N, C-alpha and C positions, 0 to 999 in steps of 0.2 A: 237203393243199389243200384237204380237205373242210372243215377246221376255219377255214382262213382265208377260205373263200368261203360259209361257212354262212349268214351274215346277208344277203348279197347276194342269194340265191337267190329272196328274195320281193318283190323290187324290180321295177319295170317294166323293158323291155326296155333301153331306154337308160341307165337307171341302173345296171342291173345290168352291161352292158358297162362302163360307167365304172369302177364299184366293183372289177371284175375286174380290169381293167387298172391301177389304182392300187395295189391292194392286191398284186397280183404284183410290180410294180416294186418297190413298198417291201421285199417280202419277199426278192426276189433281191439288193438292195443289203445289207439287214442280213447274211444269210447269207452273201454274198460277203465282206464285211468281217470277219466272224468268221472265216471260213476262212482268209483270206488272214492274218488276226493270228496263229492259231494257227500256220499254216506258218513265219510268220518268228520266232515263239518256239521252233522246233524240233520242234513235235509232228508226229507221223507220222498219227494218226487221233483223231477228236471225241472228247470227253469221254464221249459216250453210249456208244460203243464199248468204251473202255476199262473204263467200269463193268460193262459186259456180260463181259467177259473176266475181270476179278477176282471177279465172282459166281460164274464158272464155276469158275474156279480154285478157289476155297473148295470146291466140291462136288467138284473131282477129288482132293481129300485122302481122300475116304472109298472110293477106288477102287483096284483091283489091274490090275495088266496081266500078261498072257501073250503073247509073241510067237510067230506061227503062220508065218512067211516069214522068207527070209534077205534079201529085199530092202526090208524093213521097210515090207511093204504090207498083211498082215492080221495083226489083233491081236485078243484077246479081253479086254474089260474087265469086271471084275464089281465089283459096287457093293456095299459093306458098310455095314450099318445098325448104329445102336446097338441093345443087347438090349432096351430099352425100346420100339422101333418094332415088334416082333412082325410083322416082314415078311421075306421069304424074300429071300437074296441074288439079285440078277438080274444077268444076263451078256449083254453087248452085244458084237456084231462090228463092227470099225473097219477100213474100208479106204482107208487114206491116199491111195494112187495115183488112186483112184476119187473120192475126196472123199465118202465114202460112211459112214455109221454107222446102226446098228439103231434109233437113237432117230429118225431123220427129221430132228432140229432142223438139223445140220450141212448137210444137202441143201437145206433149204427156205430159209435165211436165209445160208447160205454164211459162217459164223462159226463157230469150234471151239467145239463143245460140250463139256462137262467129261470125256466119254470121249476126245474127240481131244487135248485138252489134257495128260491123264495119259499119253496114249501119245506124245505129243510131247515131254514131260519125260522119260518112260522112255528113249525112243531119242535123247535129245540132238538134237532137230531145232527149229529155229527154229520158234516158234509163229507169228509174222507170215506164215510160207509159205501159212498155211491160212486167212489172212484176205482175203477176195475185194477184188481192187483198186478195187472200187466204193467201198469204205468208207474209202479213202485221203483225206487232205485234200486232196492234190494234185487227184485227180479231183473232189471236191466243189467245190473252187475253179474248176475247168474248167466245171462244170455252170452256175455262176452266173458266168460270164462276159459272158453276153448283156447288151448295153446297151439299155437303154429310152429313149424319147424324149418330152418332153411334146408332148401333143395342142395344136395351135395352136388360137387361136379359130376360131369357125365362120366368120367373115368370110373366112378365108384359104383356106378348104376349096374345091376345085374343084366344078363344078357336075356334079351326077348326072344321067346322061343313060340310065341302065338302066330295067329294067322294074319298075313298080310291082306289089307283093305285096300281096295281099288275104287276110285270114285265113279259113280255112275255118270258117263256123259250125257244121258238124257235128262238129268237133274241141274244141268249147265243153266247159268242166267243167260237169258237172251235179251232180256231189256237193256237197252242203251241208256248211257247216262249212269251217273253215281248214285246208288242206291241211298233212300232216304235215312237218316240217322235220328228219328224220332224216337221217344219213349217206347219200349217195348211194352205190348199191351198182353193182358193174361185175364183169367177168367174173373178177376175182381172187377175188370173195366166193362165187363158185360151189363147190360141194362136187366133188372129184374122185370119180367114179363108179367107177374101177377100183382106187381105193386103200381097202384093208379097215382097219376100225377096230380098235384096240387098246384093251386096258382101261388107264386111266391110272394104276393102281395098279400092277398085275404086267407092263403090257406085253404080255399074250397076247391072242390074236384069240380070237372067239366069246361074247365077254360085255363087260360096262363093269363100272365102278367100283360100281355100286349093288349088283350080285349076285357081286361077284367072290369066288370060294371062298376065297383066300387072307385075306380081311379077317377079323379076329378080332371 
């Protein structure tokens, strides 16, 4: 939605509301028609999700699995690298029943990472079992079912009888220059203070990629 409404944020308030309404209505119709067409064609997930799964499946080919429980819950996945990579093999724990993997991607996006994919292949489990229902075309189509109606001409509007609002002059912007038009940040952009950072190279804690001791 940030990209859809990016140019509307610098408009006056009335034009901003109108642009937001019209662009949102257009967006819902386009997305709803696309999801409905893919459902009728027999697809289960949008192409973006299928692309992510295919990419993770390619990465899963360089992994080995070891099972640690009889109920197919706990596994250890070891990544294997080519000799010229000069990287040590890395191991990740996967708990299928808890939808949990050491890499954190599985918990974050609720899509099977390449560790979960190789575990499902090893255990002969249907991969779609661990794709969250929110990504299904059925639920996407339901999300865009809301109907918008055209706004009638001003002559048909009812007479406003509520209070009149006057802007507070103390809240007037005093900074010179044009305000920035970067993406609007919300609570999803705030870092988790309880989550310890890991090195993106070796996935160990206590350092980062720039000073990783395993880098050659």
